[in-house]
C-alpha positions, 0 to 999 in steps of 0.5 A: 526619788528619780534625779533631774538627769533621769527625768531629762532622759526620759522627757528627751526620749519621748521627744525623740520617739513617735507619738504613742510609742512611750508610755510612763507608768508612775506609782502613787507618789507620781514617781516614774516606775516603768517605761514601756516602749513599743519597738518595730523595725527600721522600715522607714515607717512603712508599717505594712513591712513591719513584720516583728515587733515587742514591747520593752519594759524598762523599770526604774529603780531609785539608783538608776544610773547607778544600778543598771534597770530591770528589763522585761519584754512583752507582747513579742510578735513574730518572734520565737521565744529563743530570740526574745531571750537572746534579745534580753541577754544582750541588753543586759550586757549593754546595761552593764557597759553603761553603768553610771550613764544614761542607757535608755536610748542605747537599749532602744536602738539595740532593740530596733536593730535587733528586730530589723535583722529578724524581720521575717515572722517565725510563727504559724498561720493560724489557717494552715497551720503551717510555718511562715517562711521567707519565701511565703507571701504573706502579711499582717493584720492590724491587730498584729497577727500574720497569715499567708495572703492565699489562705486569708483570701480562702477564709474570707471567702468561707465567711462571706459564703456563710453570711450569705447562706445565713441571710437567705435562711433568715429572709425565708424564715422570718421576713421581718427580722432585722439582718446584721451587716457583714463584719470581717474579724481576724480568725485569731483574736476576732478583732474587726479588720478593715474590709477595703484592705482585704480582697478576697479575689486578690489575696486568692492570686497570691501564690500558695504557701511553700509547705503546701507545695512540698510533697510529703513522704507518708508511709506506715510503720511496722507498728501500724501494720501489726495494729491492722492485721489485729483489727482485721482479725477481729473484724472477720471474726465479728462478720462471721458471727453476724455483728457486722452489717453490710450495707450493700446487702441490706439495700438488696433485701425485699419484702416477700408478700403472698398473693391476697384475694385468692391469689396463688401462694407460688407467685409471691409478690416483691416490694421494696421497704418503701413501697410497703402499704400494710398488706393483708398477709405477710409470710412468717407473721400469723394473724389472729382470726377476726371475731364475728359480730354478734347477731343478737344483743348480749342480755343484760347479765352480760353486761355491766349497764341497765337494760334497754328498757331501763326507763330511770328515775322513778321514785316507786310509781308505776312503770318506774323500775329500779335497778341496781348493781349486786354481787361481785359479777356486777349483774343488774337486778330489779328491785 
C-alpha cells in the first residue's frame, strides 16, 4: 500500500507538470502502480522546436522509496536505441543515489535535460530515406514524425496531383458520383494532418537535404565485372542461336505481297504490318482451289433429306408418298 508520503509526491508532481503530461495507472484496488510521464526538451513550451520526446514509465513498488522503482522508456521519438539505453542507465544511477528519498521529480528533470542536449532527431526522413542532419531544414508533424521540409513539399504536391487526376477521372466516368474532399495524411502513420500548416510551395523553397547535395562515388567492383563478362558471353551465345529478338530489326520488316488481278510477280508490293488488308495471295502461303458450284441439284441418293417433290403427311391417300431413311448410307426410299 502506497504511503502518504508517496501519494503526496505524486500529487505534487501532477500539479507541477503541464496538464496531460502525467498518467496514473492503478490496479483493481485503486492503488497507483505506474506513473507515465511524457518528457520533451526544455524549449520554453515552443512545441514546434521539440524534435525529440519519450514516455518515461516509473513502476512504483510497495517498498518505494526504500527500494528504487523500475524504469522503462516507451515511444521514443527521434532517438537512437543507444541513446535510450544511456538514459535508462543514468536514471538507475540517480535512483541508487536517492535510495530512501523521493526521486520522481529528479528523474523527470534528468530526462528533460537529456532530451534538450539531443534535440536533433537521429532518424531517417521516410520520404528520401536519408538521415536527418543538424544542417538540414526539417520539421515535426503533429504525430511526431520527422521529414525534410523540401521532401514533405514534394510529397504534398504529388498527392494533390493524384487527387486531382482521380477527380477528373471520376467526373468523366460517372458524373453523379460523390467526390470526397482532399485529406492530407502523414506518409508514415496515415494520420490526418492540418493542411493549413503545410504549404507545398513554401516547403519547396527550403534547401534540399544535405545528403542529396553530396556526390556519391559509385564504382563497379571486380566481382560485378566478372559477372558482366559471363552474362555478355551468354548473351552473344543466345543471339547467335536466334534466342534474342532485335526490336530495331523487327520494326524494319514488311509483308511482301505478289500482285493480284494479273499483275506481274516481278514487282512485289511492300506493306507494313499496319497496312495489311487480307490480300488474295501471300508469298509462301499456298491457297487451296475453290470448289465449283454444282450446276444441277444433287440427287436424293446423295442427300440426307427427302427429295424436292416430297409432300409429306398423307395417311396412304392418293398422292401421299411416304419416305423413310433406311440403311447405313442414309438413302431415302419410297414405300
